[in-house]
DRENVORO-447378 format. One line per 10 residues: number of its first residue (from 1); for each residue x, y, z of C-alpha. Coordinates in pm, whole numbers, plus 50000, padded with zeros to 5 digits. Layout:
<atoms>
NUM	X,Y,Z  ...
</atoms>
This chain:
<atoms>
1	50000,50000,50000  50140,50334,49894  50217,50579,50169  50056,50916,50169  50271,51219,50203  50175,51459,50477  50024,51785,50367  50188,51985,50639  50412,51954,50941  50373,52149,51259
11	50602,52269,51538  50481,52161,51882  50541,52314,52222  50815,52118,52408  50706,52266,52740  50384,52062,52728  50363,51701,52841  50357,51525,52506  50418,51170,52618  50694,50940,52503
21	50606,50930,52134  50718,51242,51956  50570,51123,51627  50208,51084,51743  49944,51312,51591  49873,51621,51798  49710,51957,51757  49928,52236,51889  49866,52576,52042  50077,52879,51957
31	50432,52904,52090  50535,53215,52279  50256,53413,52109  50399,53335,51764  50217,53146,51489  50300,52776,51453  50541,52692,51173  50428,52469,50886  50661,52277,50657  50526,52179,50318
41	50773,51919,50196  51070,51700,50271  51286,51989,50152  51128,52208,50417  51197,51941,50678  51560,51917,50566  51599,52293,50591  51443,52287,50939  51684,52015,51045  51977,52225,50928
51	51845,52524,51119  51831,52315,51437  52194,52214,51415  52299,52568,51331  52183,52648,51683  52466,52436,51819  52721,52689,51931  53077,52635,52060  53154,52728,52418  53453,52701,52651
61	53332,52363,52770  53044,52246,52553  52855,52275,52232  52508,52365,52354  52171,52460,52222  52070,52822,52251  51803,52804,52519  51592,53085,52375  51552,52893,52051  51464,52552,52191
71	51091,52622,52173  51100,52603,51796  51268,52264,51769  51004,52008,51867  50873,51882,51535  50581,51642,51478  50412,51536,51157  50042,51521,51082  49813,51578,50789  49455,51681,50739
81	49351,51327,50643  49517,51174,50951  49755,50987,50722  50116,50955,50841  50425,50910,50628  50631,50659,50826  50960,50751,50664  50928,51117,50745  50795,51032,51088  51107,50826,51160
91	51328,51112,51042  51154,51358,51273  51162,51117,51567  51534,51078,51513  51586,51452,51517  51370,51498,51826  51559,51226,52007  51889,51402,51939  51751,51720,52090  51593,51548,52391
101	51913,51355,52459  52093,51686,52494  51829,51834,52721  51739,51531,52931  52022,51272,52933  51884,50924,52989  52114,50872,53287  51927,51113,53512  51646,50975,53728  51299,51118,53664
111	51214,51419,53879  50906,51370,54093  50711,51695,54082  50524,51600,54399  50847,51584,54598  50943,51947,54655  51278,51849,54808  51425,51732,54480  51261,51939,54207  51425,52220,54014
121	51427,52532,54224  51473,52900,54142  51716,52953,54428  51911,52694,54629  51828,52640,54999  52073,52734,55272  52369,52503,55328  52231,52329,55638  51898,52245,55475  52067,52142,55151
131	52304,51904,55329  52023,51744,55530  51832,51688,55208  52142,51541,55043  52183,51287,55323  51818,51188,55286  51855,51172,54909  52172,50960,54923  51998,50710,55148  51682,50688,54936
141	51842,50687,54591  52163,50489,54649  52032,50185,54454  51948,50410,54159  52290,50572,54181  52460,50229,54185  52280,50144,53860  52393,50479,53723  52754,50390,53809  52719,50052,53639
151	52626,50236,53322  52911,50487,53333  53179,50258,53474  53202,50053,53156  53465,49785,53109  53560,49901,52759  53705,49723,52458  54039,49605,52598  54107,49307,52828  54066,49424,53184
161	54337,49188,53308  54601,49406,53135  54551,49687,53386  54488,49489,53703  54774,49557,53944  54872,49359,54250  54730,49478,54579  54978,49660,54807  55194,49406,54983  55549,49409,55114
171	55797,49688,55057  55853,49907,54755  56167,49911,54539  56287,50248,54670  56130,50255,55015  56465,50202,55189  56634,50498,55016  56703,50798,55234  56504,51119,55194  56794,51313,55046
181	56860,51074,54755  56490,51029,54682  56423,51402,54691  56720,51467,54462  56600,51212,54205  56247,51355,54227  56359,51714,54174  56588,51617,53886  56322,51408,53713  56287,51550,53361
191	55946,51647,53231  56035,51483,52901  56296,51221,52825  56365,50935,52584  56414,50587,52736  56465,50235,52600  56266,49961,52776  55899,49956,52673  55817,49605,52794  55543,49714,53037
201	55383,49962,52794  55018,49873,52731  55077,49911,52356  55409,49726,52345  55219,49503,52101  55064,49749,51852  54684,49770,51888  54627,49804,51512  54784,49657,51200  54994,49902,51005
211	55294,49915,50777  55614,49805,50945  55818,50073,50771  55773,50430,50882  55757,50725,50646  55983,51025,50673  55674,51248,50702  55548,51053,51005  55893,51046,51168  55923,51422,51125
221	55584,51474,51289  55685,51257,51586  56013,51445,51621  55814,51771,51621  55596,51624,51895  55899,51532,52104  56039,51883,52067  55707,52038,52169  55680,51809,52471  56033,51894,52579
231	55973,52269,52559  55609,52323,52658  55490,52066,52911  55329,52219,53223  55476,52137,53562  55209,51876,53645  55264,51655,53337  55564,51429,53266  55622,51224,52949  55856,50948,52836
241	55921,50851,52473  56092,50530,52359  56405,50525,52147  56329,50196,51973  55956,50262,51938  55880,50613,51819  55511,50519,51807  55488,50493,52189  55455,50755,52462  55381,50738,52834
251	55253,51034,53034  55169,51092,53399  54936,51370,53514  54926,51492,53874  54569,51537,53998  54472,51896,54079  54382,52023,54425  54014,52061,54513  53915,51773,54283  53836,51403,54344
261	54174,51334,54180  54379,51549,54420  54751,51461,54433  54698,51130,54253  54923,51005,53972  54737,50912,53655  54937,50725,53391  54842,50715,53023  55005,50501,52753  54973,50628,52396
271	55020,50471,52054  55081,50697,51752  54939,50551,51428  55113,50604,51096  54862,50875,51006  54934,51075,51325  54853,51363,51378  54580,51341,51112  54451,51049,51317  54426,51075,51695
281	54655,50865,51915  54519,50549,52075  54524,50597,52452  54494,50366,52754  54493,50462,53119  54657,50260,53398  54323,50210,53568  54386,49921,53805  54034,49810,53709  53863,50132,53821
291	53657,50355,53594  53711,50701,53739  53550,50921,53475  53297,50902,53188  53600,50926,52957  53801,50653,53135  53677,50295,53134  53766,50010,53370  53992,49839,53114  54187,50163,53071
301	54024,50262,52743  54020,50639,52698  53729,50768,52493  53840,51080,52310  53483,51208,52303  53244,51195,52599  52959,51076,52376  53018,50885,52055  52651,50939,51981  52677,51319,51998
311	53020,51372,51850  53113,51723,51753  53432,51914,51687  53403,52077,52029  53333,51756,52222  53648,51572,52114  53975,51572,52304  54149,51546,51966  53932,51773,51746  54162,51810,51444
321	54501,51731,51294  54624,52064,51432  54588,51933,51789  54922,51898,51966  55017,51629,52215  55078,51898,52477  54731,52040,52414  54579,51693,52435  54743,51617,52770  54635,51954,52909
331	54280,51872,52796  54299,51544,52986  54402,51736,53297  54146,52017,53265  53846,51855,53095  53868,51503,53237  54043,51518,53576  53843,51817,53699  53642,51914,54006  53302,51813,53865
341	53367,51527,53620  53004,51417,53589  52874,51747,53446  53198,51889,53304  53134,51706,52977  53131,51858,52629  52771,51751,52561  52629,51851,52899  52380,52134,52915  52326,52373,53200
351	51993,52261,53340  51967,52538,53595  51985,52467,53969  51858,52107,53963  51886,51953,54308  51880,51601,54166  52169,51678,53932  52367,51839,54215  52317,51543,54448  52408,51285,54185
361	52723,51484,54114  52816,51479,54483  52765,51102,54503  52969,51059,54186  53258,51265,54328  53254,51060,54647  53273,50737,54449  53554,50870,54229  53761,50992,54525  53759,50646,54686
371	53867,50489,54356  54141,50751,54319  54276,50669,54665  54279,50298,54581  54459,50377,54255  54728,50561,54456  54793,50246,54656  54820,50032,54342  55063,50278,54180  55279,50282,54495
381	55280,49902,54491  55395,49875,54129  55517,50199,53970  55536,50199,53588  55887,50155,53450  56106,50466,53430  55880,50643,53685  55982,50456,54001  56182,50742,54151  55915,50992,54054
391	55638,50788,54221  55831,50750,54547  55939,51114,54552  55589,51239,54472  55416,51045,54746  55684,51126,55003  55639,51494,54918  55256,51485,54912  55189,51231,55187  55085,51497,55439
401	54855,51677,55193  54684,51350,55097  54624,51225,55451  54515,51563,55587  54270,51601,55298  54131,51255,55371  54082,51345,55736  53899,51660,55628  53671,51449,55406  53610,51216,55698
411	53504,51520,55902  53254,51614,55632  53435,51835,55380  53260,51815,55044  53455,51652,54761  53531,51866,54455  53349,52185,54375  53661,52393,54323  53871,52616,54543  53707,52756,54853
421	53426,52499,54867  53428,52446,55243  53085,52284,55274  53015,51986,55495  52801,51765,55274  52919,51403,55260  52727,51080,55288  52792,50863,55593  52897,50569,55375  53160,50785,55205
431	53303,50908,55535  53334,50547,55655  53511,50448,55332  53755,50740,55362  53833,50640,55721  53927,50292,55600  54140,50431,55316  54334,50655,55555  54486,50359,55735  54544,50162,55414
441	54725,50463,55269  54931,50499,55585  55051,50140,55547  55150,50208,55184  55330,50530,55272  55525,50343,55538  55598,50016,55356  55605,50119,54991  55735,50475,54992  55930,50476,55317
451	55810,50809,55453  55944,50947,55777  55742,50786,56057  55726,51106,56260  55586,51292,55959  55336,51011,55904  55217,51028,56265  55180,51405,56242  54977,51374,55921  54746,51124,56092
461	54699,51310,56420  54800,51673,56372  54566,51970,56329  54374,52014,56003  54439,52356,55844  54153,52603,55876  54119,52633,55497  54026,52264,55487  53780,52278,55774  53412,52267,55672
471	53217,52579,55759  53075,52539,56107  52731,52647,55988  52712,52344,55761  52837,52076,55997  52616,51769,55993  52637,51515,56267  52643,51145,56196  52804,50830,56330  53128,50725,56167
481	53224,50368,56234  53377,50062,56074
</atoms>
């Protein structure tokens, strides 16, 4: 039976409750006191689709829809004879789904309008009320959050066994070295250097088939990359190249303060294909089996775009052939290992002050911090080759900062949120987990890194600096026990 073409297509109001089927037949009222728009043909629909995507605009963090123009983007087909063209209907449904996925990501739980505690609000409540609500929310919605984490903590495409490290046990290779020699090696550790042994590199066996012989053009590009890395790396990123394998790199990024990744060491192994830099490098993270970010999977796979479904030039960590390795590593530090990793994604929209979104972000940060602390212990147990002295020196130098921060979290300091966020808003389960990690870390600092025992005792029992103390007005009482 031949399909009938629709005689006209109408823009519907997205603010109305239109059900789950965007393609169903509906009669629409006017939008914002403007006449409804009618499209007369497939050409008109194509032009409308183009106009929708023109409203994607680049920003410092995301490519987002212009909020003032969203009202004109909900398209539904119908005709006077109630006959639907299924092909066009599928096209429109596809377009609408793209838009709705940007506005309402499927990961978020539905907001219950009858529950005034967790609906979108014009102005946030005071800190004490907000924290009390968060504790109630975390208790009620923990099962839903666990399912959320299952979705975002994906295993990935590589074998997980490759990145599983032994649990901390025994003493470390440099734990017996005196402070002076360790500190000297740490301070003299070059930000970029070329080494030989690549046996523990995750891409020691190339991940893709390519020509065995390199081209002079590719070799020149890699040499340019080495030169750029040597001259322009920031002080929190260190890289090693391999003399016998120009297609391999290893980088370590130091986690920034006031983030769930604070003072951690995050190692990334990179493989440069023969079409580099026209083609992005293949990257794996030394995960230890933990997925600590929507970009970073449990197997160590690093997704260069937060959403393969909504790829855009502005969402990719490697947007074009002009991207430099230094710029890429800085993007990993700033766009991935940041204070609010759940919402600091290139395809995230600003929903306004949604309490549900805020609380899920807090729970996510708590989960990520615990995984980051466990990753620290695994790295101390088995440092990657050529970084042994750096790992020991780093954790000897930052031991006090790490343990004092953990004690502040145990006392209720909120995880992440940026500098100056001295709010007490942590779930009881998180505070218990941090308390356990404190003593596990202390054992690693003593046995693996060989820190001064007096310094370790002071870090465990000394005063917490005032800048890390939660504001007294937001203190929330709760039992902490193991």
